[in-house]
MIMAR-491409 format. One record per residue: x, y, z of N, C-alpha, C, O in turn; residue in three letters. Coordinates in steps of 0.1 Angstrom, whole numbers. Example, Ala and Ser with C-alpha at 12.3 -4.5 7.8 and 13.67 -1.06 7.14 Angstrom:
! MIMAR-491409
132;-57;78;123;-45;78;132;-33;78;142;-33;85;ALA
128;-22;71;137;-11;71;129;0;79;134;11;80;SER
! end
This chain:
! MIMAR-491409
-31;117;209;-21;112;219;-9;120;218;2;115;217;MET
-10;133;220;1;142;219;11;140;229;23;145;228;VAL
7;133;240;17;130;251;27;120;247;36;118;255;TRP
26;113;236;35;103;233;50;108;232;59;101;236;LEU
51;120;227;65;125;225;64;140;225;56;146;218;SER
74;147;231;76;161;230;90;164;226;96;174;229;LYS
97;154;221;111;155;217;112;160;203;105;156;193;ASN
120;171;201;122;177;189;130;169;179;138;161;183;LYS
128;171;166;137;165;156;151;171;157;153;182;162;TYR
160;164;151;174;168;152;176;182;146;183;190;152;THR
170;185;135;171;198;129;160;207;131;159;218;125;SER
151;203;141;139;211;144;127;208;137;116;211;141;GLY
128;201;125;116;196;118;120;184;110;132;181;109;LYS
110;176;106;113;163;99;119;166;86;117;176;79;PRO
128;157;82;135;158;69;130;147;59;135;147;47;THR
120;139;63;115;129;54;104;121;60;100;124;72;GLY
100;110;53;89;101;58;94;87;57;99;83;46;VAL
92;79;67;96;65;67;83;56;66;74;58;74;VAL
83;47;57;72;38;55;75;25;62;85;18;59;VAL
66;20;71;68;8;77;56;-1;74;46;3;67;HIS
56;-14;78;45;-23;79;46;-31;91;57;-34;96;GLU
35;-35;96;35;-41;110;41;-55;111;46;-58;122;THR
41;-62;100;46;-76;101;37;-86;108;41;-97;111;GLY
24;-82;110;15;-90;117;3;-93;108;-5;-84;105;ASN
1;-105;102;-9;-108;93;-23;-109;99;-33;-110;92;PRO
-24;-109;112;-36;-111;119;-42;-99;127;-53;-100;133;ASN
-35;-88;126;-40;-76;133;-48;-67;125;-49;-68;112;SER
-55;-58;131;-63;-47;125;-56;-34;129;-48;-33;138;THR
-61;-23;122;-55;-10;125;-58;-6;140;-50;0;146;ILE
-70;-11;145;-74;-7;158;-66;-15;169;-63;-10;179;PHE
-64;-28;166;-56;-36;175;-42;-32;176;-35;-33;186;SER
-36;-27;164;-23;-22;164;-22;-10;173;-12;-8;180;GLU
-31;-1;171;-31;11;179;-33;8;194;-26;14;203;ILE
-41;-1;197;-43;-5;212;-30;-11;217;-27;-8;229;ALA
-24;-19;209;-11;-25;214;-1;-14;216;7;-14;226;TYR
0;-5;207;10;6;208;7;15;220;17;20;226;MET
-5;17;223;-9;25;235;-3;19;248;1;26;257;LYS
-2;6;248;3;-1;260;18;-3;260;24;-6;270;GLN
24;0;248;38;-3;247;46;9;241;57;7;235;ASN
41;20;242;47;32;235;61;35;241;69;42;234;TYR
63;31;253;76;34;259;88;27;251;99;31;251;GLN
84;16;244;94;8;236;95;13;222;106;14;216;ASN
84;16;216;83;21;202;70;26;198;60;21;204;ALA
69;36;190;57;40;184;59;48;171;70;53;169;PHE
49;49;163;50;57;151;39;68;151;31;68;161;VAL
39;77;141;30;88;142;16;84;137;6;89;142;HIS
15;75;128;2;72;122;1;57;117;11;50;116;SER
-11;52;115;-14;39;109;-23;41;97;-31;49;96;TYR
-20;32;87;-27;32;75;-33;18;71;-26;8;73;VAL
-45;18;67;-50;5;61;-58;9;48;-56;19;42;ASP
-66;0;43;-73;2;31;-84;13;31;-88;18;21;ALA
-88;16;44;-100;25;45;-97;39;52;-105;48;51;SER
-85;40;58;-83;51;67;-68;54;70;-60;45;69;ARG
-66;66;73;-53;70;79;-56;75;93;-64;84;95;VAL
-50;69;104;-53;73;117;-40;79;123;-30;72;124;ILE
-40;92;126;-28;98;132;-29;97;147;-39;101;153;ASN
-19;92;154;-19;90;168;-9;98;176;-9;99;188;ILE
0;105;169;11;113;175;13;125;167;13;125;155;ALA
17;136;173;19;149;167;32;147;158;43;144;163;ASP
30;150;145;41;148;136;52;160;138;62;159;132;THR
48;169;146;58;180;149;69;175;158;79;182;160;SER
67;164;164;77;158;174;80;144;169;73;137;162;TYR
92;140;172;97;127;167;90;115;173;85;116;184;LEU
91;104;166;86;91;170;97;82;173;109;85;170;ALA
94;70;178;105;60;181;102;47;173;96;37;178;TRP
105;47;160;102;36;152;113;30;144;111;19;138;GLY
124;37;142;135;32;134;149;35;140;159;36;133;CYS
149;37;153;162;38;160;169;51;157;165;59;149;ALA
180;53;164;189;65;161;198;61;149;203;50;148;TYR
200;71;140;196;85;140;183;88;133;178;99;132;PRO
176;77;127;164;79;119;153;86;127;145;94;122;GLY
151;82;140;140;88;148;141;103;148;131;109;149;ASN
153;108;148;154;123;149;152;130;136;153;142;135;GLY
150;122;125;149;128;112;135;127;106;131;136;98;GLU
127;116;109;116;113;100;103;112;107;102;107;118;PHE
92;116;100;78;112;103;77;97;99;83;93;89;ILE
70;89;107;69;75;105;55;70;106;47;74;115;GLN
51;61;97;38;55;98;39;40;94;48;36;87;PHE
29;33;100;28;18;98;16;15;88;6;21;89;GLU
19;5;79;8;0;72;4;-14;78;12;-22;81;GLN
-9;-16;80;-14;-28;85;-15;-38;74;-20;-34;63;VAL
-12;-50;76;-13;-60;65;-27;-63;61;-36;-65;70;GLU
-30;-63;48;-43;-65;43;-43;-77;34;-32;-82;30;VAL
-55;-82;30;-55;-96;24;-63;-97;11;-69;-108;9;HIS
-64;-87;3;-71;-88;-10;-65;-79;-19;-58;-69;-16;SER
-68;-81;-32;-63;-72;-43;-68;-57;-40;-60;-48;-40;LYS
-81;-56;-38;-87;-43;-36;-81;-36;-24;-78;-24;-24;ALA
-80;-43;-13;-75;-37;0;-60;-33;-2;-57;-22;3;ALA
-52;-41;-8;-38;-38;-9;-37;-25;-18;-29;-16;-15;PHE
-44;-25;-29;-44;-14;-38;-48;-1;-31;-41;10;-33;ALA
-59;-1;-24;-64;10;-17;-54;14;-6;-51;26;-4;LYS
-48;5;1;-38;8;12;-26;15;7;-22;26;12;GLU
-20;11;-4;-8;17;-9;-12;31;-15;-3;40;-14;VAL
-24;32;-20;-28;46;-25;-30;55;-13;-25;66;-13;ASN
-36;50;-2;-37;58;10;-24;62;16;-21;74;19;ASN
-14;53;16;-1;55;22;7;65;13;13;74;18;ALA
6;64;0;13;72;-9;7;87;-8;15;96;-8;ALA
-6;88;-8;-12;101;-7;-8;108;6;-6;120;6;ASN
-9;100;17;-5;105;30;10;110;30;13;121;35;TYR
18;102;24;32;106;23;34;119;15;41;128;20;THR
27;120;4;28;133;-4;23;145;4;28;155;4;ALA
12;143;12;6;153;20;16;158;31;18;170;33;GLU
23;149;37;33;152;47;45;160;41;50;169;47;LEU
49;156;29;60;163;23;56;177;20;64;186;22;LEU
44;179;15;39;193;13;38;201;26;41;212;26;HIS
32;194;36;30;201;49;43;207;54;43;218;60;GLN
54;199;53;67;204;59;76;210;48;88;211;50;TYR
70;213;36;78;219;25;90;212;22;101;217;20;ASN
89;198;20;100;190;17;99;186;2;88;184;-3;LEU
110;185;-5;110;181;-19;107;166;-20;108;159;-10;PRO
104;162;-32;102;147;-34;115;141;-39;121;145;-49;LEU
120;131;-32;133;125;-35;133;111;-29;131;109;-17;ASN
136;101;-38;137;87;-33;150;85;-27;161;86;-32;ASP
149;80;-14;161;77;-6;167;63;-9;178;60;-3;ALA
160;55;-17;164;41;-18;177;39;-24;184;28;-22;ALA
182;48;-32;194;46;-40;207;51;-33;218;45;-35;TYR
206;62;-26;218;68;-20;216;73;-6;225;79;0;ASP
204;71;0;202;75;14;201;90;15;204;95;26;GLY
198;97;5;198;112;5;184;118;3;183;130;0;GLN
174;110;3;160;114;-1;151;118;11;155;119;22;GLY
138;120;7;128;123;17;118;112;18;110;112;28;THR
117;102;9;108;91;10;117;78;13;125;74;5;VAL
115;73;25;123;62;30;114;50;33;103;51;38;TRP
120;38;31;115;26;38;123;23;50;134;29;52;SER
118;15;59;126;11;71;138;3;66;149;4;72;HIS
137;-4;55;148;-11;49;159;-1;45;171;-4;47;ASN
155;10;39;166;20;35;172;26;47;184;29;47;ALA
165;28;58;171;33;70;181;24;75;192;28;79;VAL
178;11;76;187;1;80;200;1;71;211;0;76;SER
198;2;58;209;1;49;218;13;50;231;12;49;LYS
213;25;51;221;38;49;224;44;63;234;51;64;PHE
215;43;72;217;50;85;221;41;97;227;46;106;LEU
216;29;96;220;19;107;211;22;119;201;29;119;GLY
215;15;130;208;15;142;196;6;143;190;4;154;GLY
193;-1;132;182;-10;130;185;-20;119;193;-16;110;THR
179;-31;119;181;-41;109;168;-45;102;168;-56;95;ASP
157;-38;104;144;-41;98;144;-39;83;152;-30;78;HIS
137;-46;76;136;-45;61;122;-42;56;120;-41;43;THR
113;-39;64;99;-36;60;99;-22;52;108;-14;54;ASP
90;-21;43;79;-30;39;82;-39;28;73;-44;21;PRO
95;-41;25;99;-48;13;93;-61;11;88;-65;0;THR
93;-70;22;88;-83;21;73;-83;19;68;-91;11;GLY
66;-75;26;51;-74;25;47;-69;11;38;-75;5;TYR
54;-59;6;51;-55;-8;53;-66;-18;45;-68;-26;TYR
65;-72;-17;68;-83;-27;58;-94;-26;53;-99;-37;ALA
55;-99;-14;46;-110;-13;32;-107;-17;26;-115;-24;THR
27;-95;-13;14;-91;-17;12;-89;-32;3;-93;-38;SER
22;-83;-38;22;-81;-53;22;-94;-60;14;-96;-70;GLY
30;-103;-56;30;-116;-63;17;-124;-61;12;-130;-70;LYS
12;-123;-48;0;-131;-45;-12;-125;-53;-20;-133;-58;GLN
-13;-112;-54;-25;-106;-59;-24;-102;-74;-34;-102;-81;PHE
-12;-100;-79;-10;-95;-92;0;-102;-101;2;-99;-112;PHE
6;-112;-95;15;-121;-102;29;-115;-104;38;-121;-111;GLY
32;-104;-97;46;-98;-98;48;-89;-85;38;-84;-80;GLN
60;-89;-81;63;-81;-68;60;-67;-69;63;-60;-80;ALA
54;-61;-59;53;-46;-57;66;-42;-50;70;-49;-41;TYR
71;-30;-53;84;-26;-47;83;-12;-42;73;-5;-45;THR
93;-7;-35;93;6;-30;95;16;-42;91;28;-41;MET
101;12;-52;102;20;-64;89;23;-70;86;34;-74;SER
80;12;-70;66;14;-75;59;24;-65;51;32;-70;ASP
61;22;-52;54;30;-43;59;45;-44;51;54;-44;PHE
71;47;-47;76;61;-49;70;67;-61;66;79;-61;TYR
67;60;-72;61;65;-83;46;69;-80;41;79;-85;GLN
40;62;-71;27;65;-67;27;78;-58;18;87;-60;LEU
37;79;-49;38;91;-41;41;103;-51;35;114;-49;VAL
49;101;-61;52;112;-71;39;117;-77;37;129;-79;LYS
30;107;-81;17;111;-87;9;120;-78;5;131;-82;HIS
8;116;-65;0;124;-56;7;137;-53;0;148;-51;TYR
20;137;-51;28;149;-48;26;160;-59;23;171;-56;TYR
27;155;-72;26;165;-83;11;169;-85;9;180;-90;ASN
2;161;-81;-12;164;-84;-19;171;-72;-30;175;-73;ALA
-11;173;-61;-17;179;-49;-24;192;-51;-35;195;-45;ALA
-19;201;-59;-24;214;-61;-35;215;-72;-42;225;-73;ASP
-37;204;-79;-46;204;-90;-57;193;-89;-66;193;-97;THR
-56;185;-79;-66;174;-78;-80;179;-75;-82;188;-67;SER
-89;173;-82;-103;177;-79;-111;165;-75;-124;164;-77;ASN
-104;155;-70;-111;143;-66;-121;146;-55;-119;153;-46;SER
-133;139;-56;-143;142;-46;-145;131;-36;-152;132;-26;THR
-139;119;-39;-140;108;-30;-130;110;-19;-119;116;-21;SER
-132;103;-7;-122;106;3;-122;93;12;-131;85;13;ALA
-111;92;20;-110;82;30;-109;89;43;-103;100;45;VAL
-115;83;54;-115;89;67;-101;91;72;-93;82;72;SER
-98;103;76;-86;107;82;-88;111;96;-95;121;99;HIS
-83;103;106;-87;104;119;-75;107;128;-64;103;125;THR
-78;114;139;-67;118;149;-71;112;162;-82;112;166;THR
-61;107;169;-63;102;183;-61;114;192;-51;121;192;MET
-71;116;201;-70;127;210;-61;124;222;-56;112;223;SER
-58;134;230;-49;132;242;-55;122;252;-47;117;260;SER
-68;119;251;-74;109;260;-76;95;253;-82;86;259;LYS
-70;94;242;-70;81;235;-82;78;228;-85;67;224;GLY
-90;89;224;-103;87;217;-100;91;202;-93;101;199;ARG
-107;84;193;-106;87;179;-116;99;176;-127;98;179;LEU
-110;109;169;-119;120;165;-117;123;150;-106;122;145;THR
-128;125;143;-128;127;129;-120;140;126;-122;150;133;SER
-113;140;115;-106;152;111;-108;155;96;-118;151;91;SER
-99;162;90;-100;164;76;-100;151;68;-97;141;73;ASP
-103;152;55;-103;141;46;-91;140;38;-85;150;34;LYS
-86;128;37;-74;125;28;-79;121;14;-88;112;14;VAL
-74;127;4;-79;124;-10;-77;109;-12;-67;103;-9;ALA
-87;103;-18;-86;88;-21;-92;86;-35;-103;91;-38;GLN
-85;78;-43;-90;75;-57;-103;67;-55;-106;61;-45;PRO
-111;67;-66;-123;59;-66;-120;44;-67;-108;40;-68;VAL
-130;36;-66;-128;21;-66;-119;17;-77;-121;21;-88;THR
-110;8;-74;-100;3;-84;-103;-11;-89;-106;-20;-81;ILE
-102;-13;-102;-103;-26;-107;-90;-30;-114;-83;-21;-118;ARG
-87;-43;-114;-74;-47;-119;-76;-58;-130;-86;-66;-129;TYR
-67;-58;-140;-68;-68;-150;-53;-74;-152;-44;-66;-156;HIS
-51;-86;-149;-38;-92;-152;-40;-101;-164;-46;-111;-164;HIS
-33;-96;-175;-36;-102;-188;-30;-116;-190;-18;-118;-191;GLY
-39;-126;-189;-34;-140;-191;-42;-146;-203;-43;-158;-204;GLN
-47;-137;-212;-54;-142;-224;-69;-143;-221;-77;-146;-230;GLY
-73;-140;-209;-88;-141;-205;-93;-128;-201;-105;-126;-199;THR
-84;-118;-199;-89;-105;-195;-84;-94;-204;-73;-95;-210;GLU
-92;-84;-206;-88;-74;-217;-95;-61;-214;-103;-59;-205;SER
-90;-51;-221;-97;-38;-221;-100;-34;-235;-93;-39;-244;ALA
-109;-25;-238;-113;-21;-251;-107;-8;-255;-107;1;-247;ARG
-102;-8;-267;-97;5;-273;-109;15;-274;-120;10;-277;LEU
-107;27;-272;-117;37;-273;-115;46;-284;-104;51;-287;ASN
-126;49;-292;-125;57;-304;-122;72;-301;-120;80;-310;SER
-123;76;-288;-120;90;-285;-105;94;-287;-101;105;-287;ASN
-97;84;-289;-82;86;-290;-78;81;-304;-82;71;-309;TYR
-68;88;-310;-63;84;-323;-50;76;-321;-47;68;-330;GLN
-43;78;-310;-31;70;-308;-31;64;-294;-37;70;-285;LYS
-24;53;-293;-22;47;-280;-7;44;-277;-1;38;-286;PHE
-2;47;-266;11;44;-262;11;32;-253;4;31;-243;ARG
19;21;-256;19;9;-249;32;7;-242;43;9;-248;LEU
31;3;-229;43;-1;-222;45;-16;-221;56;-21;-219;TYR
34;-23;-222;34;-37;-227;26;-37;-239;21;-27;-244;ASN
24;-49;-245;21;-49;-259;8;-55;-263;2;-64;-256;HIS
2;-51;-274;-9;-58;-280;-6;-73;-283;6;-76;-287;VAL
-15;-81;-280;-13;-96;-281;-7;-99;-295;-13;-95;-305;LYS
4;-106;-296;9;-110;-309;20;-101;-314;26;-103;-324;GLY
23;-90;-307;33;-80;-312;47;-85;-308;48;-94;-300;SER
57;-79;-314;70;-82;-311;74;-76;-298;68;-65;-293;ASP
84;-82;-291;87;-77;-277;93;-63;-278;92;-56;-268;TYR
99;-59;-289;106;-46;-290;96;-34;-294;101;-23;-295;PHE
84;-37;-296;74;-27;-301;69;-19;-289;63;-25;-280;THR
71;-6;-289;67;2;-278;56;12;-281;51;19;-273;PHE
53;14;-294;44;25;-298;35;20;-310;40;15;-320;TYR
22;23;-309;13;20;-320;4;32;-323;2;40;-315;TYR
0;33;-335;-11;42;-339;-20;35;-349;-17;23;-353;ASN
-31;41;-353;-40;34;-361;-35;31;-375;-40;23;-382;TRP
-24;37;-379;-18;35;-392;-10;22;-393;-8;16;-404;ASN
-5;18;-382;4;6;-382;-1;-6;-374;7;-16;-372;ASN
-13;-5;-368;-18;-17;-362;-33;-18;-366;-40;-7;-366;VAL
-38;-30;-369;-52;-31;-373;-61;-32;-361;-65;-42;-357;LEU
-63;-20;-355;-72;-19;-344;-84;-10;-347;-82;0;-353;ALA
-95;-15;-342;-107;-7;-344;-114;-4;-331;-111;-11;-321;LYS
-122;6;-331;-129;9;-318;-137;-3;-314;-145;-9;-321;SER
-135;-7;-301;-142;-19;-296;-134;-32;-297;-138;-42;-291;GLY
-123;-32;-304;-115;-44;-306;-108;-47;-292;-104;-38;-285;GLN
-108;-60;-289;-102;-64;-276;-87;-64;-277;-81;-69;-287;ARG
-80;-59;-267;-65;-58;-267;-61;-64;-253;-66;-59;-243;VAL
-53;-74;-254;-48;-81;-241;-37;-73;-235;-28;-68;-242;TYR
-38;-72;-222;-28;-64;-214;-21;-72;-204;-27;-82;-199;LEU
-9;-68;-200;-2;-75;-189;-2;-66;-177;4;-56;-176;ASP
-10;-71;-167;-11;-64;-154;-15;-49;-156;-10;-40;-149;ALA
-24;-47;-166;-27;-33;-169;-33;-25;-158;-30;-13;-157;ALA
-41;-31;-149;-47;-24;-138;-37;-19;-128;-39;-9;-121;GLY
-25;-26;-127;-16;-23;-117;-5;-14;-122;-1;-5;-115;LEU
0;-16;-134;11;-8;-139;6;1;-151;7;-3;-162;ARG
1;12;-147;-4;21;-157;0;36;-154;4;39;-142;VAL
0;44;-164;1;59;-161;-13;63;-156;-23;58;-160;GLN
-13;74;-148;-25;78;-141;-34;86;-150;-30;90;-161;PRO
-46;89;-146;-56;98;-151;-63;94;-164;-75;91;-164;ARG
-56;94;-175;-63;92;-188;-68;78;-190;-77;76;-199;ARG
-63;69;-182;-69;55;-184;-84;55;-182;-91;48;-189;LEU
-88;63;-172;-102;63;-169;-111;67;-181;-122;61;-183;GLY
-106;77;-189;-113;81;-200;-112;71;-212;-121;68;-219;THR
-99;66;-214;-96;58;-225;-103;44;-225;-107;39;-235;GLY
-104;38;-213;-109;25;-212;-122;24;-204;-128;13;-203;PHE
-127;35;-198;-138;34;-190;-136;27;-177;-145;23;-170;GLY
-123;27;-172;-119;21;-159;-116;32;-150;-112;43;-154;LEU
-118;30;-136;-114;40;-126;-99;42;-126;-91;35;-132;PRO
-95;53;-119;-81;56;-118;-74;44;-110;-79;40;-100;LYS
-63;39;-116;-56;28;-109;-44;33;-102;-40;45;-102;PRO
-37;23;-97;-23;25;-92;-14;30;-103;-16;27;-114;LEU
-4;38;-99;6;42;-108;18;34;-107;25;34;-96;THR
22;27;-118;35;20;-118;41;22;-131;34;22;-141;ARG
54;24;-132;61;28;-144;64;16;-153;65;4;-148;LYS
66;19;-165;72;10;-175;63;-1;-181;67;-8;-190;ASN
51;-3;-175;42;-12;-181;28;-7;-181;25;2;-173;THR
20;-12;-190;6;-7;-190;3;-1;-203;11;-2;-213;GLY
-9;4;-205;-14;8;-218;-21;21;-216;-31;23;-210;PHE
-14;32;-221;-19;45;-219;-22;53;-232;-14;54;-240;THR
-35;57;-233;-39;65;-244;-32;79;-244;-32;85;-233;PRO
-28;84;-255;-22;97;-256;-29;104;-268;-32;98;-278;VAL
-32;117;-266;-39;125;-276;-29;129;-287;-33;135;-297;ARG
! end
């Protein structure tokens, strides 16, 4: 749908990416796109994201109308469709973060969180409202918080999302992931056409440690770094090795939201779990 806009960005190219969410718990990615086709004169974004796909509907070389002036003249914008399960939410934010990282690389933009001073390249609609004005929307803050609490017992935040973008941004040149999510483009006639693939992590499992869920220590590692703690440890303990904790290969260790708040990559080898979401400051990460 390249006809949606031929208006240039203020500086000639985008300076960042704005993350939205639709605010509609009953819609699908296809119904959102159909609605936008009928109402694009009022507002539209470049792409839509859900748990399975990224659909690009407008040329990112031209501005969209999704966050008012002056943000429209600065940013690529995409919407996340509301999803309703642990797995779907996890996959959706992974898709959104990876897509954000790809866009930053595509336009040679640095990675910088705009949430704190309004000077970055990764924006929420909420940050646009706070720092640039012209709009009063706060998405995706509420959707993230509600979904995180519902599915994982704690709010998901834009800070967490930024850490996930950072993971994909830094891994872009070295990733050898073979799984993919469909990346689709809307043609000028309004038809969906398959395009390149967007990198997608493998199936994600989550464990929220309430005394009934656990992961096993793996004998391939001599030391383990913890951001939350082995059951029964003191709150101030941040690091263990085999010399100061009575842990054996196969011993159960209880984790707090380990599937959601972990460092990337090595968890898959250390625990036999797939790559999870990246969130800082909590989790259980093996280190060599």
